[in-house]
C-alpha positions as CSV (number, residue, x, y, z in Angstrom):
1,M,0.0,0.0,0.0
2,R,1.2,3.5,-0.8
3,D,1.4,6.3,1.7
4,N,-1.0,9.2,1.7
5,R,-3.7,7.2,0.0
6,H,-7.2,6.5,1.2
7,Y,-7.7,3.4,-1.0
8,E,-6.0,0.4,-2.6
9,I,-7.1,-1.0,-6.0
10,L,-6.8,-4.7,-6.6
11,S,-8.1,-7.1,-9.2
12,V,-9.6,-10.3,-8.0
13,V,-7.8,-13.3,-9.6
14,N,-10.0,-15.4,-11.8
15,E,-12.9,-13.0,-11.5
16,D,-13.7,-10.0,-13.7
17,T,-13.9,-7.7,-10.7
18,L,-11.9,-4.7,-9.7
19,V,-12.1,-3.8,-6.0
20,C,-11.2,-0.5,-4.4
21,F,-10.6,-1.0,-0.7
22,S,-11.0,1.7,1.8
23,I,-7.8,1.8,4.0
24,D,-8.9,4.6,6.3
25,R,-12.1,6.4,7.5
26,A,-12.2,8.8,4.5
27,R,-15.4,9.0,2.5
28,P,-15.0,7.9,-1.2
29,D,-16.2,11.2,-2.5
30,S,-13.2,12.8,-0.8
31,Y,-10.8,10.9,-3.1
32,M,-13.0,10.5,-6.2
33,D,-10.7,12.6,-8.5
34,E,-7.6,10.6,-7.5
35,L,-9.4,7.3,-7.9
36,E,-10.7,8.2,-11.4
37,D,-7.2,9.3,-12.4
38,E,-5.8,5.9,-11.3
39,L,-8.6,4.0,-13.1
40,R,-7.8,6.0,-16.3
41,Q,-4.1,5.2,-16.0
42,L,-5.1,1.5,-15.8
43,A,-7.2,1.9,-18.9
44,Y,-10.0,0.3,-17.0
45,R,-13.7,0.3,-18.1
46,G,-16.4,-1.5,-16.3
47,E,-17.9,-2.0,-12.8
48,V,-15.9,-1.0,-9.7
49,V,-16.7,-2.6,-6.4
50,L,-16.0,-0.3,-3.4
51,D,-15.2,-2.2,-0.2
52,L,-15.8,0.5,2.4
53,F,-15.0,-1.7,5.4
54,A,-12.7,0.8,7.0
55,A,-14.9,3.7,6.4
56,N,-18.4,2.2,7.0
57,G,-17.8,-1.0,8.9
58,N,-18.8,-4.6,8.3
59,N,-22.5,-3.8,7.7
60,Y,-25.0,-3.4,4.8
61,R,-23.1,-0.2,3.6
62,R,-19.8,-2.0,3.3
63,F,-20.0,-2.7,-0.5
64,M,-21.0,-0.4,-3.4
65,R,-20.9,-1.0,-7.1
66,L,-20.7,1.7,-9.7
67,P,-19.7,1.9,-13.3
68,F,-16.5,3.5,-14.7
69,D,-16.7,4.5,-18.3
70,G,-13.0,4.9,-18.9
71,V,-13.2,8.6,-17.9
72,K,-15.3,9.0,-14.8
73,L,-17.1,7.1,-12.1
74,H,-20.9,7.4,-12.3
75,W,-21.7,8.1,-8.6
76,L,-25.3,8.7,-9.3
77,Q,-25.6,5.1,-10.5
78,A,-23.8,3.7,-7.4
79,K,-25.7,0.9,-5.7
80,I,-25.2,-0.4,-2.2
81,T,-24.7,-4.1,-2.6
82,K,-25.8,-6.8,-0.1
83,F,-23.3,-9.4,1.1
84,D,-25.3,-12.2,-0.4
85,T,-25.0,-10.7,-3.9
86,I,-21.2,-10.5,-3.8
87,P,-19.6,-13.7,-5.3
88,S,-18.0,-15.8,-2.5
89,A,-14.6,-15.6,-4.2
90,V,-14.8,-11.8,-4.2
91,L,-16.0,-11.7,-0.6
92,D,-13.2,-14.1,0.5
93,F,-10.7,-11.9,-1.4
94,C,-11.9,-8.8,0.3
95,N,-11.9,-10.4,3.8
96,D,-8.4,-11.7,3.2
97,F,-7.2,-8.2,2.2
98,Y,-8.3,-6.8,5.5
99,L,-7.2,-9.7,7.6
100,S,-3.7,-9.3,6.0
101,H,-3.7,-5.6,7.0
102,P,-4.7,-5.5,10.7
103,E,-3.5,-1.9,10.9
104,I,-6.4,-0.9,8.7
105,I,-8.9,-2.8,10.9
106,E,-7.4,-1.0,14.0
107,N,-7.8,2.4,12.4
108,S,-11.2,1.7,11.0
109,V,-14.6,3.0,12.2
110,L,-15.2,-0.4,13.9
111,S,-15.4,-0.5,17.7
112,R,-12.8,-2.6,19.4
113,D,-15.4,-5.3,20.0
114,A,-16.4,-5.3,16.3
115,Q,-12.7,-5.5,15.3
116,L,-12.2,-8.5,17.5
117,K,-15.4,-10.1,16.2
118,F,-14.3,-9.7,12.6
119,L,-10.9,-11.1,13.3
120,G,-12.4,-13.9,15.4
121,D,-15.0,-14.8,12.8
122,H,-12.2,-15.2,10.2
123,A,-9.4,-16.6,12.4
124,F,-9.9,-20.1,11.1
125,A,-11.4,-19.4,7.7
């Protein structure tokens, strides 16, 4: 992960999914321009999944999907996405990302109890 960034972009292996992970409490609209610039540099077009775990917690507002047309993200078309509509390989990939970065979990909006629950729920996954 790079310093001074609010997010990390990764592609899910064997899935046609690009995930933008929140790595701090910043709202995605605060880094939209930077995110769009990076997506343009990647020459990406398609759906972007925002995993807002650090910013929103492990709840129904954790995931959002929105289209990127190669130039800009279409925030007005963003949809909050339920856990059960995220493919299991993508959800596992997302959980593994945060489990491999406990410093993000520590600095997230989650209470200490919620942090321990997330870590405990996935300790033997």
